[in-house]
C-alpha positions as CSV (number, residue, x, y, z in Angstrom):
1,X,116.0,79.3,127.7
2,X,116.7,82.7,129.4
3,X,116.3,85.9,127.4
4,X,118.3,89.1,128.1
5,X,116.8,92.5,127.9
6,X,117.2,93.8,124.2
7,X,115.9,96.8,122.4
8,X,112.7,96.2,120.6
9,X,112.5,96.9,116.9
10,X,110.6,100.0,116.1
11,X,107.4,100.0,114.0
12,X,108.9,102.6,111.7
13,X,111.8,100.3,110.8
14,X,109.4,97.7,109.4
15,X,108.7,99.9,106.3
16,X,111.7,98.5,104.5
17,X,109.7,95.2,104.2
18,X,107.2,96.8,101.8
19,X,103.6,97.5,102.2
20,X,102.1,100.0,104.5
21,X,104.3,101.3,107.3
22,X,103.1,100.9,111.0
23,X,102.3,104.7,111.0
24,X,100.0,104.3,108.0
25,X,98.3,101.3,109.8
26,X,97.9,103.5,112.9
27,X,96.4,106.3,110.8
28,X,93.8,103.8,109.2
29,X,93.0,102.4,112.7
30,X,92.4,106.0,114.1
31,X,90.4,107.1,111.2
32,X,88.2,104.0,111.2
33,X,87.8,104.2,115.1
34,X,86.5,107.7,114.6
35,X,83.8,106.8,112.1
36,X,80.5,106.4,114.1
37,X,78.7,104.5,111.1
38,X,81.5,101.7,111.0
39,X,81.8,101.4,114.8
40,X,77.9,101.1,115.1
41,X,77.9,98.3,112.5
42,X,79.5,95.8,114.9
43,X,77.0,93.6,116.7
44,X,77.9,93.4,120.4
45,X,77.5,90.3,122.6
46,X,77.3,90.7,126.4
47,X,79.2,87.4,126.8
48,X,81.9,87.1,124.1
49,X,84.1,89.2,121.8
50,X,82.6,89.9,118.4
51,X,84.4,91.1,115.3
52,X,84.0,91.8,111.6
53,X,86.7,92.0,108.9
54,X,87.2,95.4,107.3
55,X,89.1,96.4,104.1
56,X,92.6,97.7,105.4
57,X,94.9,99.9,103.3
58,X,97.2,98.4,100.7
59,X,96.4,94.7,101.2
60,X,96.5,94.8,105.0
61,X,94.0,92.9,107.3
62,X,91.7,94.8,109.5
63,X,89.2,93.9,112.1
64,X,86.6,95.7,114.1
65,X,86.4,94.1,117.5
66,X,83.9,94.4,120.3
67,X,85.1,93.6,123.9
68,X,82.5,92.8,126.6
69,X,83.4,94.0,130.1
70,X,86.2,91.8,131.6
71,X,87.4,90.1,128.5
72,X,90.7,89.9,126.9
73,X,93.0,88.2,124.3
74,X,95.6,86.5,126.5
75,X,99.3,86.8,125.7
76,X,100.0,86.5,121.9
77,X,101.8,87.8,118.9
78,X,101.3,88.3,115.3
79,X,104.3,86.5,113.9
80,X,105.9,88.6,111.1
81,X,103.1,91.2,110.8
82,X,103.4,94.6,112.0
83,X,100.2,96.3,113.1
84,X,98.3,99.0,115.0
85,X,95.0,99.2,117.0
86,X,92.8,102.1,118.1
87,X,90.1,102.3,120.7
88,X,86.8,103.5,119.3
89,X,84.6,103.1,122.5
90,X,85.5,102.4,126.0
91,X,89.0,101.8,127.4
92,X,91.5,99.0,126.6
93,X,94.6,98.0,128.5
94,X,97.6,96.6,126.7
95,X,100.4,94.7,128.6
96,X,103.4,94.1,126.3
97,X,107.0,93.0,126.3
98,X,109.8,95.4,125.4
99,X,111.9,92.7,123.7
100,X,111.9,90.8,120.4
101,X,111.4,87.1,121.1
102,X,112.9,84.5,118.9
103,X,110.3,83.5,116.2
104,X,110.9,79.7,116.6
105,X,112.8,77.1,118.3
106,X,111.5,77.5,121.9
107,X,108.7,76.4,124.2
108,X,109.6,78.3,127.4
109,X,111.5,81.5,128.1
110,X,112.6,83.1,131.3
111,X,112.1,86.9,130.7
112,X,114.7,89.4,132.1
113,X,113.3,91.9,134.7
114,X,112.2,95.4,133.4
115,X,110.7,94.1,130.0
116,X,107.0,94.7,131.0
117,X,105.1,97.7,129.6
118,X,101.5,98.6,130.2
119,X,99.4,101.3,128.5
120,X,95.7,102.4,128.7
121,X,93.9,103.5,125.4
122,X,90.7,105.4,125.6
123,X,88.4,106.2,122.7
124,X,90.6,108.0,120.0
125,X,93.8,106.6,121.3
126,X,95.9,104.1,119.4
127,X,99.3,102.5,119.1
128,X,101.4,100.9,116.3
129,X,103.8,98.0,116.8
130,X,106.4,96.1,114.8
131,X,106.9,92.3,114.0
132,X,106.9,89.8,116.7
133,X,105.2,92.1,119.2
134,X,104.0,90.1,122.3
135,X,101.1,91.5,124.2
136,X,97.6,91.0,125.7
137,X,94.8,93.4,125.3
138,X,92.0,93.6,128.0
139,X,88.8,95.4,128.6
140,X,89.2,95.7,132.4
141,X,85.9,97.7,132.8
142,X,83.4,95.9,135.0
143,X,80.4,97.4,133.1
144,X,81.3,99.1,129.7
145,X,81.7,97.5,126.4
146,X,84.8,98.5,124.4
147,X,85.2,98.6,120.6
148,X,88.5,98.8,118.7
149,X,90.0,98.7,115.3
150,X,93.0,96.4,114.6
151,X,95.1,96.2,111.3
152,X,98.0,94.0,110.3
153,X,100.4,93.8,107.3
154,X,101.1,91.5,105.9
155,X,97.8,89.7,106.8
156,X,98.3,87.5,109.8
157,X,100.1,84.3,108.7
158,X,99.5,82.9,112.3
159,X,99.0,83.9,115.9
160,X,101.2,82.4,118.7
161,X,99.4,82.1,122.0
162,X,101.4,82.1,125.3
163,X,100.7,81.5,129.0
164,X,102.6,83.5,131.6
165,X,103.6,82.8,135.1
166,X,105.8,85.6,136.6
167,X,108.8,85.8,134.3
168,X,108.2,82.6,132.5
169,X,106.5,82.7,129.0
170,X,105.4,79.4,127.6
171,X,104.3,78.8,124.0
172,X,100.9,77.1,124.3
173,X,99.7,76.8,120.7
174,X,99.7,78.4,117.2
175,X,96.6,79.5,115.4
176,X,96.2,79.7,111.7
177,X,93.8,82.0,109.7
178,X,91.3,79.2,109.4
179,X,90.9,79.2,113.1
180,X,89.5,82.8,113.3
181,X,88.2,83.6,109.8
């Protein structure tokens, strides 16, 4: 299946679905990332990512995540959830696609040129995103641990994991909440 370039749905447009808006989720993520007591409560592991669940605003799901040097998420989406994340320590890189993918009915897509986006978020920086946002988040530092706050509404029903080879994105597997909680 080939996918043409199309405008992405904006995070602000998600507010019509009820619950906190993407902007409200981002404010929560930024405020929490700036709280030294919360950030220091996360145990850090030199080998793998660590996380603790937080109480998010208005029924949202929130996580404080530790990123050892050189770790990342791989390509994934958050299904029908909108969200936000903010860096509390260190620097994270986000690679994303500026297109809304079909939510089902495909195993492999060829992406049109010009869809790739990249941004770097240092401590105190954050970003919001809408439903079906496909991205990967990385701590590319060779030596520094990163910590971030992530928040989603509605709470994650699933995460779809993808592999990528050039312009081809392949659906690899689907995770359910029991897989990460």
